[in-house]
N, C-alpha and C positions, 0 to 999 in steps of 0.2 A: 722334680719329684716332690718339692715342698707343696706345690699346689695340689697335687694328687692326694697327698696325705691329709690335707685339710678338708677335702670333699667327703661328705658322708652320703650314704645311700638314702634316696628319697623314699621313705616308708609309705607314701601315698600310692606307690605303684604296686603294692602287694595286692594279690587277688582277693583275699579274704582277711577280715580283721583278726581271726583266731589263729593265723599262721605264727609259728614261733621261729624267730631268727636263730640259726645255728652258727653261721659264720659270715663275717663281712670282711673283705680284704681287697687290696689292690690286685688287679688282674689285667691280662692282655688277651684279647680274643684274636686268634690267628686264623685267617681265611686265606685262600689263594691270592697272593699279591698284596694283601692288606694286613697290617698289624694295628689293632685298635685298642687303646688303653681305656680302662674304666674301673668301675667298682663291681665286685662279684658279691652277691648275697645269696646264701643258701638257707632255705627255710625247711621246715618239716614236710612241705608239699611241693615246692617249686625251686628252680634255680633262676636267678635274675642277673642280668648283666646291664649295668647303666653306663652308657658311653660318656667319656669326658668331652668329646667334640659333638658338633651338631651335623655330622655328615650323614648319618643314618636317618631315615624317615621316622623310625620309632626310637624314642629316647631310651627305652628299656626293652631288652629282649627277654622273653619268658619261656622257660622250658620246664614242663611238668616232670616230676621225678619218675613217673611211671614209664616215660619214654627213655630209652637207653641213651644216656648222655655221657660222653667220656671227657673227663677233665684230666689233663696231663700237666705235670710240672716239668717244663722243659727249659733248656737254655739254648737260645738261638745263637749260632756263631756265624758271623759274616766275615769273610776275608776280603781285603782290598785287592783288587785285580789291577 
């Protein structure tokens, strides 16, 4: 967690120069069978997710705010079997 807190979002990935950052935080993107840690940046126009690892072909995922995007604060619980 120490490494994750020291990483900041790379502002060169913003679509336009006049975007205003509203929130930057540690986040996890959960997709089927994959949990990927990274930095979440929300601006007045877009939502960005910057991966901590290099598994994805795109270093930053971009989602326009006009598209319905759901962000959930969840706690994943795994039990040992």
